[in-house]
C-alpha positions in Angstrom: 139.0 60.7 93.0 141.8 61.4 90.6 143.0 64.2 92.8 140.3 66.6 91.7 139.7 69.5 94.0 136.1 69.6 95.1 136.1 72.8 97.0 138.5 75.3 98.5 137.1 77.3 101.4 139.1 80.4 102.3 138.7 82.6 105.4 139.0 86.3 105.0 138.0 89.5 106.7 134.4 89.1 105.6 134.2 85.4 106.6 134.5 82.2 104.6 134.3 82.2 100.8 134.5 79.6 98.0 137.4 79.9 95.6 135.7 77.9 92.8 132.7 80.3 93.0 134.7 83.5 92.5 134.7 84.2 96.2 131.0 83.8 96.8 130.2 83.4 100.6 130.3 80.0 102.1 127.6 78.8 104.4 129.1 79.8 107.7 127.0 77.4 109.8 128.0 74.5 107.6 131.7 75.3 107.8 131.5 75.8 111.5 129.6 72.6 112.1 132.2 70.6 110.0 135.2 72.1 111.8 133.6 71.4 115.2 133.0 67.8 114.3 136.6 67.4 113.3 137.8 69.1 116.4 135.7 66.9 118.7 136.3 63.6 116.8 138.3 61.0 118.6 140.0 57.9 117.2 138.1 55.0 118.8 139.5 51.9 117.1 142.5 51.1 115.0 141.7 49.5 111.6 143.7 48.2 108.7 147.2 49.4 107.7 147.1 47.2 104.6 146.8 49.5 101.5 145.0 46.7 99.7 142.1 47.0 102.1 141.9 50.8 102.2 139.2 50.9 99.5 136.8 48.8 101.7 136.9 51.7 104.2 137.0 54.5 101.7 140.4 55.7 102.8 142.5 54.8 99.8 144.7 57.5 98.2 142.5 60.1 96.5 144.9 60.1 93.5 143.3 56.8 92.6 140.7 57.2 89.9 138.3 55.0 91.8 138.8 56.5 95.3 135.6 57.1 97.3 137.0 59.1 100.2 137.8 62.8 100.4 141.1 64.4 101.4 140.5 67.3 103.7 143.5 69.7 104.2 143.4 72.4 106.9 145.9 75.2 106.3 146.9 78.0 108.5 147.6 75.8 111.5 150.9 75.6 113.2 150.9 72.0 112.0 148.8 71.6 108.8 146.4 68.7 108.9 145.6 66.4 106.0 143.1 63.6 106.6 141.3 61.2 104.3 137.7 60.9 105.3 136.2 57.6 104.2 132.9 55.8 104.7 130.4 56.3 107.5 130.1 53.1 109.5 126.4 53.3 109.8 125.8 49.5 109.8 128.6 49.0 112.3 127.3 51.2 115.0 128.4 54.6 113.8 131.6 56.5 113.4 133.6 57.3 110.2 136.7 55.6 108.8 139.6 57.9 108.5 143.4 57.9 107.7 145.9 60.7 108.1 147.5 61.3 104.8 150.9 59.7 104.7 150.2 57.3 107.6 149.6 53.6 106.9 147.2 53.1 109.9 143.5 53.7 109.4 141.1 54.4 112.2 137.4 54.5 113.1 136.7 58.0 114.4 133.6 58.9 116.5 130.8 60.8 114.8 129.7 61.3 111.2 132.5 63.2 109.4 131.3 62.6 105.9 132.0 65.6 103.6 129.6 67.3 101.2 131.0 66.5 97.7 129.3 69.3 95.7 130.6 72.8 95.7 127.0 74.1 95.8 126.5 72.3 99.1 128.9 74.7 100.7 127.3 77.9 99.4 125.3 80.3 101.3 121.9 79.6 99.9 119.8 82.5 101.3 119.2 85.2 98.6 116.5 87.3 100.3 113.7 87.0 102.8 111.2 89.8 102.3 107.7 89.1 103.5 104.8 89.5 101.0 103.0 91.6 103.6 105.6 94.3 103.1 105.0 94.6 99.3 102.8 97.2 97.7 103.1 95.9 94.2 104.7 93.3 91.9 105.2 94.0 88.2 106.2 91.1 85.9 107.3 92.1 82.3 107.8 89.2 80.0 110.5 89.1 77.3 108.0 90.5 74.7 107.2 93.5 76.9 103.7 92.4 78.1 103.1 93.1 81.8 101.2 91.6 84.7 100.8 93.9 87.8 99.4 93.0 91.2 99.0 95.4 94.0 97.5 96.2 97.4 95.7 99.5 98.3 96.8 99.2 101.9 99.5 97.3 103.8 96.9 95.5 105.9 95.1 94.1 102.9 94.9 90.3 103.0 95.2 89.7 99.2 96.8 91.2 96.2 94.6 92.6 93.4 95.2 92.0 89.7 95.5 95.2 87.7 94.1 95.8 84.2 91.7 92.9 84.1 90.2 92.9 80.5 86.5 93.7 80.2 84.4 90.6 80.3 87.1 88.6 82.2 87.3 87.6 85.9 90.2 86.7 88.2 90.4 83.0 89.0 90.0 83.7 92.7 90.6 86.4 95.3 93.8 84.6 96.3 95.2 83.9 92.8 97.9 86.6 92.9 99.2 86.0 96.4 101.9 83.5 95.5 103.5 86.1 93.2 104.1 88.3 96.2 105.8 85.5 98.1 108.8 85.0 95.7 111.2 87.0 97.8 110.1 85.3 101.1 112.5 82.6 102.1 114.2 82.8 98.7 117.1 80.3 98.5 119.3 79.5 95.5 120.1 76.0 94.2 123.5 77.3 93.0 125.3 80.6 92.2 127.6 81.8 89.5 129.6 85.0 88.9 127.4 87.3 86.8 130.3 87.9 84.4 130.4 84.2 83.7 126.6 83.7 83.5 125.2 86.9 82.0 121.5 87.6 81.3 120.3 87.3 77.7 118.7 90.2 75.9 115.4 88.5 76.0 114.6 88.0 79.7 111.9 88.7 82.3 112.1 92.1 84.0 110.3 92.2 87.3 109.9 94.8 90.0 109.0 94.1 93.7 108.0 97.3 95.4 107.4 97.6 99.1 105.2 100.1 100.9 108.3 101.5 102.7 110.2 102.3 99.5 112.4 99.3 99.1 112.4 98.0 95.5 113.9 94.8 94.3 114.5 94.5 90.5 114.8 91.0 89.1 116.0 89.7 85.7 115.0 86.1 85.0 115.6 83.6 82.3 115.7 79.8 81.5 118.8 78.2 80.1 119.6 74.6 79.6 116.6 73.4 81.5 117.5 75.5 84.6 116.1 78.8 85.9 118.4 81.8 86.6 117.9 85.3 88.0 119.8 88.4 89.0 118.7 90.9 91.6 119.4 94.5 92.6 117.9 96.6 95.4 117.3 100.4 95.4 115.2 103.0 97.3 112.2 104.7 95.9 112.5 108.0 97.9 109.1 109.2 97.0 107.5 106.0 98.3 109.8 106.0 101.4 108.8 109.6 102.3 105.1 108.8 101.8 105.5 105.8 104.1 107.2 107.9 106.8 104.4 110.5 106.5 101.8 107.7 107.0 103.7 106.4 110.0 103.8 109.9 111.5 100.0 110.3 110.9 99.4 107.0 112.6 101.5 108.0 115.6 99.7 111.4 115.9 96.3 109.6 115.8 97.4 107.1 118.5 98.6 110.0 120.7 95.3 111.9 120.2 93.3 108.8 121.1 95.3 108.5 124.4 94.6 112.1 125.3 90.9 111.6 124.6 90.9 108.5 126.8 92.4 110.5 129.6 89.7 113.2 129.2 87.0 110.6 129.6 87.8 110.1 133.3 87.3 112.5 136.1 88.7 113.3 139.5 91.6 111.3 141.0 91.6 108.8 138.1 92.0 111.6 135.5 95.0 113.0 137.5 96.5 109.5 137.7 96.1 109.0 134.0 97.6 112.3 133.2 100.6 111.6 135.4 101.1 108.2 133.8 100.9 109.7 130.3 103.5 112.3 131.2 105.9 109.6 132.5 105.8 107.7 129.2 108.1 108.9 126.4 106.3 110.0 123.3 107.0 108.0 120.1 109.9 109.5 118.2 107.6 110.2 115.3 105.7 112.6 117.6 108.5 114.0 119.7 111.0 114.6 116.9 109.5 114.0 113.5 112.6 115.1 111.6 114.9 112.7 113.4 112.3 109.9 113.0 112.3 110.4 109.3 116.1 110.5 109.1 116.4 107.3 111.2 113.8 105.4 109.1 115.4 106.4 105.8 118.9 105.5 107.1 117.7 102.1 108.2 116.2 101.5 104.7 119.5 102.5 103.0 121.4 100.2 105.4 119.1 97.3 104.5 119.5 98.0 100.8 123.3 98.1 101.1 123.3 94.8 102.9 121.0 93.3 100.2 123.2 94.5 97.4 126.3 93.1 99.1 124.6 89.7 98.8 123.0 90.2 95.4 125.4 92.3 93.4 127.6 90.5 90.8 125.9 87.1 91.1 123.6 85.0 89.0 121.4 82.6 91.1 120.0 79.3 90.0 116.5 79.2 91.5 114.1 76.4 92.4 111.5 75.8 89.7 108.6 76.6 92.0 110.0 80.1 92.8 110.8 80.8 89.2 107.4 79.8 88.1 105.9 82.6 90.2 108.3 85.0 88.5 107.0 84.2 85.0 103.2 84.3 85.3 101.1 86.2 82.7 97.8 88.0 83.0 96.0 85.0 81.5 97.3 82.8 84.4 95.4 85.0 86.8 92.0 84.8 85.0 89.3 82.3 84.7 89.3 80.5 81.4 87.2 81.8 78.6 83.8 79.9 78.3 83.9 77.2 75.7 82.3 78.2 72.5 79.1 76.4 71.8 78.9 77.4 68.1 79.1 73.9 66.8 76.2 72.8 69.1 74.2 75.8 68.0 74.8 75.0 64.3 73.7 71.4 64.8 70.5 72.5 66.5 69.7 74.9 63.7 70.2 72.3 60.8 66.9 72.1 58.8 65.0 68.7 58.9 64.5 66.9 55.7 
């Protein structure tokens, strides 16, 4: 309404982006779905050509302050297309009322062509998807510098442990810290802004999510105007990455040795058959070429980090409250409450009788 531009989606070498969001990537699946719907839509029934009745179908001129339709303009075609998409005819059996800009005739077109009217609805929402099973530790540092750290001794551990539990205190349960490790799993943003336009304050949460394989995600989080925001960056902890490769190598050697021992446990023709079968199977790269295996694993991690930073760098993400809540826990949140003091009851019991 009023001729206000809702969203401009632009196609470039890296795909679709949103002009109003400083070139942030658009949701490719949503853009594709909408374009396919337009391409496949057919005009099924002629409707009014009386401008006084356009508003009932939602196809009145969008310059009108009370217009309810959306003008969609497709550029880059041999013949640019501009079409006003009006109301969905749900009560009338389906279809959407439309009118080509400049034409008097309006139509009922097949399918639901309604347009998302929020810029955020066109954004790529996925920020990261890193499983909690991959993480070795999570460290949350609040704006005052106090920290909460959770960790696993081994990647196969079912639950995270809470570090530095004060003497005389207990964790609330063996599962209490697990949600903190799930923040980066299926992490989707509610909205996104250029970091230069939405900078982090000096007082903010500083969190670290460290994986067993050396991947590290640093997060800065804060609350502003009743909404929760965060910025992220990925880097490689080379020491942890090399330790992980060493562990993978040791596991491969152990598995190969077990296979050899298994072959030795048989005799005669079966032993020969086992030996031949083993010789026909290629050894794991970690055993056959340890140097190349290390190089390939580190290269894969660096490629993943580059891909993550392509998504994360330069942006501030508005996060769902339930995710942000797990980014701002304290040590006290992990512990059982202190027992209630019974001093008053004790004093009452000790009062002298008159």
